[in-house]
C-alpha positions in Angstrom: 49.6 15.6 26.6 47.5 13.0 28.6 51.0 10.7 29.0 53.4 12.8 30.5 56.9 11.7 30.4 60.0 13.4 31.7 62.7 13.4 28.8 65.3 15.8 29.8 66.5 18.1 32.9 68.9 20.8 31.0 71.1 19.4 28.7 70.8 15.8 30.2 68.5 13.2 28.6 66.9 11.2 31.6 64.8 8.8 29.1 65.9 7.2 25.7 69.2 9.0 25.4 69.5 7.0 22.0 66.4 8.7 21.0 66.1 12.0 22.4 68.7 14.7 23.1 68.5 18.3 24.2 70.9 21.1 23.0 71.7 24.7 24.0 72.1 26.9 21.0 72.4 30.5 20.6 73.8 31.6 23.9 73.7 35.1 24.4 74.5 37.3 27.6 72.6 40.5 27.5 72.7 43.3 30.4 69.3 44.4 31.7 69.2 48.1 31.6 66.7 48.5 34.4 68.6 46.3 37.0 72.0 46.5 35.1 72.6 42.6 35.4 73.5 40.4 33.2 70.6 37.9 31.4 71.3 35.1 29.5 69.4 34.3 26.4 69.4 30.6 24.5 67.4 28.5 22.5 67.0 24.9 23.8 66.1 22.1 21.2 64.9 18.7 21.5 66.1 16.4 18.8 64.3 13.5 17.9 66.3 10.5 16.1 64.4 8.1 13.6 61.1 9.3 13.9 58.4 6.8 14.0 54.6 7.0 13.8 54.6 6.6 17.5 56.7 10.0 18.2 53.5 11.8 16.8 52.4 13.8 19.9 52.7 17.2 21.8 56.0 18.1 24.0 56.5 20.8 26.3 59.4 22.6 27.2 59.1 24.0 31.0 61.1 26.6 32.7 61.0 26.2 36.6 60.7 30.1 37.7 58.1 31.8 39.9 55.8 31.8 37.9 56.5 28.6 36.0 56.8 29.2 32.4 56.2 26.7 29.4 55.8 26.4 25.8 54.3 23.5 23.6 55.2 22.3 20.3 53.3 19.5 18.4 54.8 17.1 16.3 52.6 15.4 13.2 54.5 12.2 11.6 53.3 12.1 8.0 53.5 8.1 7.0 53.5 7.1 3.2 50.7 4.6 1.8 50.8 1.2 2.3 48.2 -1.4 0.8 46.9 -3.6 3.2 46.3 -7.4 3.0 43.2 -7.4 4.9 40.3 -5.9 2.9 42.2 -5.8 -0.3 41.0 -8.3 -3.2 43.6 -11.4 -4.2 45.8 -11.2 -6.8 43.1 -13.0 -8.8 39.8 -12.8 -9.3 37.5 -15.2 -11.1 34.1 -14.4 -12.5 31.9 -16.2 -15.1 31.0 -13.8 -18.3 27.6 -11.9 -17.0 28.4 -11.9 -13.5 29.2 -8.8 -11.4 32.6 -8.5 -9.9 33.9 -6.4 -6.9 37.7 -5.3 -6.7 38.7 -4.1 -3.5 41.7 -2.3 -2.3 42.2 -1.1 1.3 45.3 1.5 2.0 46.6 3.4 5.4 48.8 6.1 5.6 48.9 9.9 7.1 47.4 11.9 5.5 45.0 9.4 4.5 45.8 8.0 0.9 43.6 8.4 -2.1 42.7 4.9 -3.7 42.1 4.9 -7.5 41.9 2.3 -10.1 43.5 1.7 -13.7 43.5 -1.0 -16.4 47.3 -1.8 -16.9 47.0 -2.0 -20.8 44.0 0.3 -21.8 41.0 1.9 -20.1 38.5 0.7 -17.7 35.4 -0.4 -19.3 32.1 0.3 -17.4 28.6 0.1 -18.1 27.0 3.4 -18.6 23.1 4.2 -18.1 22.3 2.5 -21.3 23.8 -0.6 -20.3 26.8 -0.2 -23.0 30.5 -0.5 -22.3 32.1 3.0 -22.2 36.0 3.4 -21.7 36.8 5.4 -18.5 40.8 6.3 -17.9 40.5 5.8 -13.7 38.1 5.8 -11.2 38.6 6.9 -7.6 37.4 5.0 -4.5 38.5 1.7 -2.5 36.0 -0.6 -4.4 35.7 -1.0 -8.1 32.2 -2.3 -8.9 31.7 -4.0 -12.6 28.3 -5.1 -13.4 27.6 -7.8 -15.8 31.3 -8.2 -16.8 32.2 -9.1 -20.4 35.1 -10.6 -21.5 36.3 -7.2 -23.1 36.9 -6.3 -19.0 39.3 -9.0 -18.7 42.8 -8.2 -17.8 44.8 -6.7 -15.1 43.8 -3.9 -12.7 46.3 -1.7 -10.8 45.0 -0.4 -7.2 47.0 2.9 -6.6 47.2 4.8 -3.2 48.8 8.0 -2.9 48.7 10.5 0.1 51.6 12.9 -1.5 54.3 11.3 0.7 56.4 9.8 -2.1 56.5 7.0 -3.0 53.3 6.0 -3.8 52.3 2.3 -3.8 50.1 0.0 -6.2 48.6 -3.7 -6.2 47.9 -5.6 -9.4 44.6 -7.5 -9.8 43.9 -9.7 -12.3 40.4 -10.1 -13.4 39.8 -13.4 -15.1 36.2 -13.5 -17.1 35.6 -17.4 -17.8 33.3 -18.5 -20.8 32.5 -21.0 -23.1 34.8 -21.2 -26.3 33.6 -20.0 -29.7 35.4 -21.1 -33.1 34.7 -19.2 -36.5 36.8 -19.9 -39.9 37.6 -16.6 -41.6 36.6 -18.3 -45.4 34.4 -21.4 -45.6 35.7 -21.9 -49.0 39.4 -22.4 -49.7 40.6 -23.1 -52.9 44.5 -23.7 -54.4 46.1 -25.5 -57.3 47.4 -29.1 -56.6 51.2 -28.9 -55.6 51.1 -25.3 -53.8 50.7 -24.7 -50.2 47.9 -23.5 -48.8 47.1 -22.2 -45.1 43.6 -23.1 -43.3 42.6 -20.1 -40.7 40.6 -20.2 -37.5 40.0 -17.7 -34.6 39.2 -19.2 -31.3 37.6 -17.0 -28.2 37.5 -18.9 -25.0 38.6 -18.1 -21.3 40.7 -20.4 -19.9 42.5 -21.1 -22.6 41.5 -24.0 -25.2 43.2 -27.3 -26.5 43.1 -26.6 -30.1 43.1 -29.1 -32.9 42.5 -30.0 -36.8 40.2 -32.8 -38.0 39.8 -33.9 -41.8 36.5 -35.6 -42.2 36.6 -37.6 -39.2 40.1 -38.3 -38.7 42.7 -36.1 -36.6 44.8 -34.4 -38.7 48.6 -35.8 -38.0 51.0 -33.0 -37.1 54.7 -34.0 -36.8 57.9 -32.2 -38.0 59.2 -32.6 -41.4 55.4 -34.1 -42.5 53.4 -32.0 -45.1 51.1 -30.6 -42.2 51.9 -28.0 -39.6 50.0 -26.3 -37.0 50.3 -22.8 -35.5 48.8 -20.4 -33.0 49.2 -16.9 -32.3 47.5 -15.3 -29.0 45.9 -11.8 -29.5 48.6 -9.5 -28.1 46.0 -6.8 -26.6 42.8 -9.6 -26.1 44.1 -12.8 -24.4 41.2 -14.5 -24.7 41.7 -14.5 -28.7 43.8 -16.8 -30.6 44.4 -17.7 -34.3 45.4 -21.0 -35.1 46.5 -21.9 -38.6 46.9 -25.5 -40.6 49.4 -25.2 -43.3 49.5 -27.8 -46.1 52.5 -28.1 -47.9 52.5 -29.7 -51.7 48.6 -29.9 -52.0 47.6 -33.2 -52.9 44.2 -34.7 -54.3 43.6 -36.6 -51.3 44.1 -33.2 -49.5 40.7 -32.0 -50.8 38.5 -32.4 -47.8 35.9 -31.1 -45.2 38.3 -29.8 -42.4 37.2 -28.7 -38.6 39.0 -26.7 -36.1 38.0 -27.6 -32.7 38.6 -25.9 -29.4 38.0 -27.6 -25.8 38.4 -26.1 -22.3 36.9 -26.9 -19.0 34.0 -24.4 -20.0 32.9 -26.6 -23.2 33.6 -27.3 -26.6 33.5 -25.3 -30.1 34.0 -26.1 -33.6 33.9 -24.7 -37.2 34.3 -26.2 -40.4 35.8 -25.1 -44.1 36.0 -26.9 -47.4 39.4 -27.1 -49.3 38.8 -27.6 -53.1 41.0 -27.5 -56.1 41.7 -24.6 -58.7 42.3 -26.1 -62.2 44.2 -24.4 -64.7 45.9 -21.7 -63.2 49.5 -21.0 -64.3 51.9 -17.7 -63.8 53.0 -15.6 -66.7 56.1 -15.5 -68.1 55.8 -12.0 -69.5 54.0 -9.1 -69.0 54.0 -5.5 -71.0 51.3 -2.8 -70.8 50.6 -0.1 -73.1 49.5 3.2 -71.6 46.9 5.9 -73.2 49.3 7.8 -75.5 48.2 10.5 -78.3 48.9 8.8 -81.5 47.8 11.6 -84.0 45.1 14.4 -84.6 42.5 14.4 -87.1 40.8 17.9 -87.6 40.7 18.6 -83.9 40.1 14.9 -82.7 42.3 12.5 -80.6 42.7 8.9 -81.5 44.0 7.2 -78.4 44.2 3.4 -77.4 43.2 2.3 -74.2 45.4 1.1 -71.2 46.0 -2.9 -71.2 48.4 -5.2 -69.7 49.0 -8.3 -71.5 50.8 -11.7 -70.2 51.8 -14.7 -72.3 51.0 -17.3 -70.3 51.7 -21.2 -70.9 47.9 -21.8 -71.6 45.6 -19.3 -73.4 43.9 -16.7 -70.9 41.3 -14.0 -71.9 41.6 -10.7 -70.9 38.7 -8.3 -71.2 39.0 -4.7 -72.7 37.0 -2.8 -75.3 37.3 0.6 -76.9 34.0 1.9 -78.4 33.7 5.3 -80.4 31.5 8.3 -79.4 30.7 10.3 -82.2 29.7 13.4 -80.7 32.7 13.7 -78.9 34.9 12.2 -81.5 36.9 10.2 -79.1 37.5 6.5 -78.0 36.4 5.4 -74.7 37.6 2.3 -73.0 34.7 -0.2 -72.0 34.5 -3.6 -70.8 31.8 -5.5 -72.4 33.9 -7.2 -75.2 36.3 -10.0 -74.6 39.4 -10.3 -76.9 42.0 -13.5 -76.5 45.8 -13.7 -76.3 47.3 -10.8 -78.5 49.4 -12.9 -81.1 45.5 -14.3 -82.2 44.2 -11.8 -84.8 41.0 -10.1 -83.5 37.4 -10.0 -85.2 34.8 -7.5 -85.4 32.5 -6.8 -82.7 29.2 -4.6 -83.1 30.0 -1.0 -81.8 33.7 -1.5 -81.1 36.9 -1.6 -83.3 39.7 -4.3 -83.2 43.0 -3.8 -85.1 43.0 -5.9 -88.8 39.5 -4.4 -89.2 38.2 -1.1 -91.0 36.0 1.2 -88.5 32.9 2.8 -90.2 32.9 6.6 -88.8 29.2 7.8 -89.0 26.8 10.5 -88.1 28.5 13.2 -90.6 31.8 13.0 -89.6 34.5 14.4 -91.9 37.5 11.7 -90.9 39.1 9.8 -93.8 38.5 5.9 -93.8 41.5 5.2 -95.5 43.3 7.5 -92.8 41.5 5.7 -90.0 42.3 2.0 -91.0 46.1 3.4 -90.9 45.8 4.6 -87.8 43.9 1.9 -86.3 46.5 -0.9 -87.5 49.5 1.4 -86.4 48.0 1.5 -82.8 47.2 -2.2 -82.9 50.9 -2.9 -84.0 51.9 -0.8 -81.1 49.8 -2.9 -78.6 51.1 -6.1 -80.1 54.7 -5.5 -80.2 55.2 -3.2 -77.2 
């Protein structure tokens, strides 16, 4: 009320009629029972168009009588939040790994807005009392303090200002954590047969991103379309400082059996990792595979005779398969073990100590009453099933 200004007299607006208007409403004529005179009763309303923050204040309705009558009404204008340019971090904040970082966000509005911070893709990581990174969903305050920044804290942070006057407002601040590159191969020895395709993989961690290349020995691997060598890169979907690079070699040849190095270079430094490619000899693919599962062949005086589960393949060259069945006299069962070696099932097998093979007679000891002739027939029958299955 310090800066007073007459807005209207009666229903006539005398100041800024486009913004202010006065209306007389609910007019009633009542008869005063004491004086017998008619009295007018009405409501006077002040209308303010296109309300702005500058319209905040108190307004007085005055009736010029003796004595003068007045009534005061105050208007509070609510203002949605807004983030200021001054006092707010730029869209990109750059720090080196191990340094401290501060993200700031200043906002105005009425009532005064609350400022909170969130990370765009996952939770905020802050150091706890043990100096370990701990996840936090959101933090309240105009300043977000990050101590000894780690690469895992890199990413987009959202400053959100709200004061219950919709809509809220936010600003995106991207924290870049720069550090020297590192390179690591998944396997230091990679083997493959000649004539096949092989892939060499290497994981790079760096920010800013690196220029990546492969060397074979001391020579740079030539990558061009249509050649036997191809290079591919895949950035990590959630951790932008990680990249996997892969070198694909088609139709492996003798001269390709070398030492390979993946090399990563950036403005922060250079890193490399080494692996060796060697030949795997004598590997061919199976042309036919069969399997024999455990089956009950016969029952002799309460004893079960079974054959072990085996898988045979008929490759182009002789390949050995390990399997054995041993007889346990106390339980009178054949139990599979892995101590002896059999060759291709088409080749007659020989007897091994404490084990039985087809084409041999198994000797039952320790007072067993099982017939030897019957055991021979049953063993031969089981082996024939394994051979021709």
